[in-house]
Residue frames as a rotation matrix with the C-alpha (Angstrom) as fourth column:
UNK 1
0.006 -0.996 -0.094 -12.40
-0.758 0.056 -0.650 -26.76
0.652 0.075 -0.754 4.02
UNK 2
0.964 0.246 -0.102 -11.27
-0.131 0.771 0.623 -29.85
0.232 -0.587 0.776 5.84
UNK 3
0.192 -0.914 0.356 -8.22
-0.962 -0.104 0.252 -31.02
-0.193 -0.391 -0.900 7.72
UNK 4
0.207 -0.224 -0.952 -6.37
-0.455 0.840 -0.296 -34.10
0.866 0.494 0.073 6.60
UNK 5
0.932 0.204 -0.300 -5.98
0.121 0.605 0.787 -36.84
0.343 -0.769 0.539 9.19
UNK 6
0.125 -0.971 -0.204 -2.18
0.883 0.203 -0.423 -36.49
0.453 -0.127 0.883 9.24
UNK 7
-0.470 -0.263 0.842 -2.41
0.044 -0.960 -0.276 -32.74
0.882 -0.093 0.463 9.92
UNK 8
0.483 0.753 0.448 -5.10
-0.483 -0.198 0.853 -33.21
0.731 -0.628 0.268 12.55
UNK 9
0.751 -0.267 -0.604 -3.01
0.547 0.765 0.342 -35.84
0.371 -0.587 0.720 14.35
UNK 10
-0.312 -0.946 0.086 -0.05
0.766 -0.304 -0.567 -33.45
0.562 -0.111 0.819 14.52
UNK 11
-0.270 0.292 0.918 -2.14
-0.330 -0.923 0.196 -30.55
0.904 -0.250 0.346 15.78
UNK 12
0.775 0.632 0.019 -3.69
-0.263 0.296 0.918 -32.70
0.575 -0.716 0.396 18.49
UNK 13
0.588 -0.613 -0.528 -0.26
0.754 0.651 0.084 -33.98
0.292 -0.448 0.845 19.53
UNK 14
-0.307 -0.950 -0.055 1.80
0.937 -0.292 -0.190 -30.80
0.164 -0.110 0.980 19.41
UNK 15
-0.441 0.186 0.878 -0.40
0.092 -0.964 0.250 -27.68
0.893 0.191 0.408 19.58
UNK 16
-0.783 0.082 -0.617 -1.14
0.622 0.092 -0.778 -26.35
-0.007 -0.992 -0.123 23.05
UNK 17
-0.077 0.734 -0.675 -3.37
0.413 -0.592 -0.692 -23.42
-0.907 -0.332 -0.258 22.14
UNK 18
-0.405 0.060 0.912 -4.89
0.878 -0.255 0.406 -21.51
0.257 0.965 0.051 19.25
UNK 19
-0.327 0.299 -0.896 -5.60
0.397 -0.817 -0.418 -17.78
-0.857 -0.493 0.148 19.31
UNK 20
0.306 0.518 0.799 -7.60
0.952 -0.155 -0.264 -15.59
-0.013 0.841 -0.541 16.96
UNK 21
-0.583 -0.446 -0.679 -6.43
0.382 -0.888 0.255 -12.25
-0.717 -0.110 0.688 15.59
UNK 22
0.515 0.823 -0.239 -8.38
0.233 -0.402 -0.885 -9.70
-0.825 0.401 -0.399 13.58
UNK 23
0.529 -0.268 0.805 -7.68
0.832 -0.021 -0.554 -8.58
0.166 0.963 0.212 10.04
UNK 24
0.861 -0.188 0.472 -6.69
-0.188 -0.981 -0.047 -5.18
0.472 -0.048 -0.880 11.44
UNK 25
0.668 -0.643 0.376 -4.14
-0.404 0.110 0.908 -6.80
-0.625 -0.758 -0.186 13.78
UNK 26
0.385 -0.510 0.770 -2.71
0.716 0.691 0.100 -8.79
-0.583 0.512 0.631 10.88
UNK 27
0.699 -0.082 0.710 -2.47
0.532 -0.605 -0.593 -5.65
0.478 0.792 -0.379 8.73
UNK 28
0.859 -0.405 0.314 -0.64
-0.511 -0.721 0.468 -3.84
0.037 -0.562 -0.826 11.54
UNK 29
0.480 -0.693 0.538 1.78
-0.011 0.608 0.794 -6.75
-0.877 -0.387 0.284 11.90
UNK 30
0.502 -0.267 0.823 2.40
0.854 0.305 -0.422 -6.86
-0.139 0.914 0.381 8.14
UNK 31
0.838 -0.133 0.529 3.20
0.072 -0.934 -0.350 -3.15
0.541 0.332 -0.773 8.18
UNK 32
0.734 -0.576 0.361 5.61
-0.593 -0.284 0.753 -3.44
-0.331 -0.767 -0.550 11.10
UNK 33
0.438 -0.572 0.693 7.38
0.403 0.815 0.417 -6.45
-0.803 0.097 0.588 9.59
UNK 34
0.571 -0.177 0.802 7.79
0.787 -0.159 -0.596 -4.59
0.233 0.971 0.049 6.30
UNK 35
0.847 -0.190 0.496 8.90
-0.207 -0.978 -0.022 -1.35
0.489 -0.084 -0.868 7.96
UNK 36
0.611 -0.593 0.524 11.27
-0.709 -0.117 0.695 -2.79
-0.351 -0.797 -0.492 10.56
UNK 37
0.187 -0.530 0.827 12.44
-0.010 0.841 0.542 -6.02
-0.982 -0.110 0.152 8.98
UNK 38
-0.229 -0.200 -0.953 12.19
-0.880 -0.376 0.291 -5.10
-0.417 0.905 -0.089 5.30
UNK 39
-0.978 0.027 0.209 10.35
0.085 0.957 0.278 -8.39
-0.192 0.289 -0.938 4.75
UNK 40
-0.374 0.898 -0.230 7.05
-0.902 -0.294 0.317 -8.67
0.217 0.326 0.920 2.91
UNK 41
-0.962 0.103 0.252 5.22
-0.015 0.904 -0.427 -11.38
-0.272 -0.415 -0.868 4.82
UNK 42
-0.532 0.844 -0.068 1.88
-0.051 0.048 0.998 -12.63
0.845 0.534 0.017 3.63
UNK 43
0.037 0.666 0.745 -1.10
-0.794 -0.433 0.426 -12.37
0.606 -0.608 0.513 5.97
UNK 44
0.820 0.300 -0.487 -1.01
-0.024 0.869 0.495 -15.98
0.572 -0.394 0.720 7.19
UNK 45
-0.002 -0.911 -0.413 2.61
0.746 0.274 -0.607 -15.59
0.666 -0.309 0.679 8.27
UNK 46
-0.616 -0.223 0.755 2.07
-0.147 -0.909 -0.389 -12.15
0.774 -0.351 0.527 9.80
UNK 47
0.473 0.876 0.098 -0.72
-0.317 0.065 0.946 -13.57
0.822 -0.479 0.308 11.96
UNK 48
0.340 -0.419 -0.842 1.90
0.788 0.615 0.012 -15.16
0.513 -0.668 0.540 14.23
UNK 49
-0.757 -0.648 0.080 3.44
0.539 -0.689 -0.485 -11.75
0.370 -0.324 0.871 14.92
UNK 50
-0.300 0.753 0.586 -0.03
-0.368 -0.658 0.657 -10.21
0.880 -0.018 0.474 15.27
UNK 51
0.590 0.511 -0.625 -0.81
0.312 0.569 0.761 -12.69
0.744 -0.644 0.177 18.04
UNK 52
-0.186 -0.744 -0.642 2.30
0.962 -0.004 -0.274 -11.55
0.201 -0.668 0.717 19.92
UNK 53
-0.845 -0.174 0.505 1.64
0.182 -0.983 -0.034 -7.85
0.502 0.064 0.862 19.37
UNK 54
-0.028 0.956 0.291 -1.97
-0.281 -0.287 0.916 -8.15
0.959 -0.056 0.277 20.52
UNK 55
-0.542 -0.249 0.802 -0.97
-0.829 0.003 -0.559 -9.78
0.137 -0.968 -0.208 23.80
UNK 56
0.541 0.834 -0.109 -3.05
-0.815 0.552 0.176 -12.86
0.207 -0.006 0.978 23.06
UNK 57
0.483 -0.503 -0.717 -0.01
0.300 0.864 -0.405 -15.05
0.823 -0.019 0.568 23.63
UNK 58
0.908 -0.152 0.390 1.21
-0.416 -0.439 0.797 -14.92
0.050 -0.885 -0.462 27.21
UNK 59
0.356 -0.882 -0.308 4.94
0.217 0.399 -0.891 -15.15
0.909 0.250 0.334 27.70
UNK 60
0.940 -0.211 -0.267 7.05
0.238 -0.152 0.959 -15.36
-0.243 -0.966 -0.093 30.79
UNK 61
0.645 -0.722 -0.250 10.49
-0.718 -0.685 0.127 -13.79
-0.263 0.098 -0.960 31.00
UNK 62
-0.230 -0.928 0.292 13.44
-0.668 0.369 0.646 -15.43
-0.708 -0.047 -0.705 29.34
UNK 63
0.347 0.414 0.841 11.47
0.290 0.806 -0.517 -17.36
-0.892 0.423 0.159 26.72
UNK 64
-0.813 -0.524 -0.253 12.68
-0.144 -0.241 0.960 -17.61
-0.564 0.817 0.120 23.15
UNK 65
0.287 0.956 0.060 9.96
0.018 0.057 -0.998 -16.93
-0.958 0.287 -0.001 20.61
UNK 66
-0.865 -0.490 0.111 10.09
0.096 0.056 0.994 -17.82
-0.493 0.870 -0.001 16.93
UNK 67
0.338 0.915 -0.222 7.58
-0.183 -0.167 -0.969 -16.54
-0.923 0.368 0.111 14.39
UNK 68
-0.451 -0.459 0.766 7.98
0.622 0.453 0.638 -18.16
-0.640 0.764 0.082 11.00
UNK 69
0.192 0.443 -0.876 7.57
-0.361 -0.798 -0.482 -15.51
-0.913 0.409 0.006 8.32
UNK 70
-0.523 -0.303 0.797 6.98
0.547 0.598 0.586 -16.78
-0.654 0.742 -0.147 4.84
UNK 71
0.345 0.814 0.468 5.57
0.831 -0.033 -0.555 -15.67
-0.436 0.580 -0.688 1.59
UNK 72
-0.674 -0.358 -0.646 5.42
-0.053 -0.849 0.526 -12.37
-0.737 0.389 0.553 -0.04
UNK 73
-0.763 0.504 0.404 2.48
0.610 0.355 0.709 -13.66
0.214 0.788 -0.578 -2.04
UNK 74
-0.170 0.664 -0.728 0.56
0.545 -0.553 -0.631 -10.42
-0.821 -0.504 -0.268 -1.60
UNK 75
0.239 0.366 0.899 -1.33
0.952 -0.272 -0.142 -8.64
0.192 0.890 -0.414 -4.36
UNK 76
-0.743 -0.649 0.164 0.12
0.618 -0.760 -0.202 -5.14
0.256 -0.049 0.965 -4.81
UNK 77
-0.327 0.706 0.628 -3.27
-0.186 -0.700 0.689 -3.42
0.926 0.109 0.360 -4.76
UNK 78
0.655 0.563 -0.504 -4.24
0.326 0.392 0.860 -5.34
0.682 -0.728 0.073 -1.63
UNK 79
-0.112 -0.791 -0.601 -0.94
0.979 0.016 -0.204 -4.41
0.171 -0.611 0.773 0.03
UNK 80
-0.803 -0.121 0.584 -1.58
0.153 -0.988 0.006 -0.71
0.577 0.094 0.812 -0.59
UNK 81
0.182 0.961 0.208 -5.06
-0.219 -0.167 0.961 -1.14
0.959 -0.221 0.180 0.89
UNK 82
0.543 -0.021 -0.840 -3.71
0.690 0.582 0.431 -2.97
0.479 -0.813 0.330 3.96
UNK 83
-0.357 -0.836 -0.418 -0.97
0.933 -0.300 -0.199 -0.46
0.041 -0.461 0.887 4.66
UNK 84
0.520 0.712 -0.472 -3.32
0.727 -0.659 -0.193 2.47
-0.448 -0.243 -0.860 4.13
């Protein structure tokens, strides 16, 4: 995989930090989003919420946080596997 120059320029200009989450953390986030929000988010979108749940993103009081949840492009068999 490679990053296009336009995308790379935007990341370098606007992204302050990148965090890594595990597949298990993403699966947990997907389950919570589905259970609590009744939204089926695909793994890439759920990773934003997983980063918050895992504590890998430090927040100070009074901040507004937005996690963009998109998709629903999840294979049914894979969803059953993820949610256990």
